[in-house]
N, C-alpha and C positions, 0 to 999 in steps of 0.2 A: 504494500500500500504506500503510495507516494504521499509526501507531506504537502498539504494544501497551502499555497502561499497566502499571506495576509491580504494582498491586493485582490486575490480571487474571492476571498471571504467577504470583502466589502461589497462586491457586486451581487451577492446573494440577497434575495428578498427576506423579509423578517420571518416569514413562515418557515423557510428552509433553514434559517439560522437557528430557530427554535428547535426544529427537528434534529439539526446537527448537534445542538447542545445536549439533547436527550440521548442521542446515540453515543456521543463522546463520554457522557457520564456513565452509561452502561458499560462501555469499553473499559473505562478506568476502573470501575468496580470489578469487572472480570479479571483485569490484570492484577489488582490488589488482592483479589481472592486467590489467584494462582500463586502469588508471592507468599501469602499466609499459609497456604497448604503445601508449599514447597514443590509445586509443579513446575515444569520447565516453561520459561517465558523469556523474552528479551527485555532486560531491565530498562533499556533506553526508551521502550515504548511507553512506559509510565510517564517519563519526562515529556515526551511528545504529546501525550494525551492531555496532561495537565496544561501544557502551554497552549494547545489548540482550544481547550475549554476556556481558558482565561481570555484568549483573543476573541472567541465567539461572544462571550458574555460582555466583554468591553464594547464590541461593535453594537450589540443589542442595547446596552445601557446608554451609549452615546446617542443612538437613534431615538430612544424613548425620552431622553432628556431634551433633545432638540424639539421633539413633538410637544412635550409638556410646555416648553418655553414658548413655542409658537401659539399654543392654545392659551397660555397665560397672558400673552400680549393681546390676544383677541378679547379676552375678558376685561383687561385693563382699559382697552379702547372703548368697549361697551359701557363700562362704568363711567368713564369720563364723558362720553356722549350723553348719557342719561342723567348726569349730574347727581349720581347717588352719593358721592363722597361729600358734596356740599350740603346735603340734607334737603334739597328741593324735590320733594316727592310729589 
């Protein structure tokens, strides 16, 4: 399995990123389970899975923060437009 580049992850839609997060968490669990039960596995795969998981979560968090900020600005504009802050109801 080749390592997905960060630039390729950014191009994914949010739904695919969420699915990739779930898949990577399962993969990481399986690797840690193999380590705990002393089964054969490649130790570097744990490092790669953790890194991939962190990158995916970072991308998703940045997108959600940007969306929240965008929505927050819309609410602020609406409040200013309606003069709710000045008490003119």
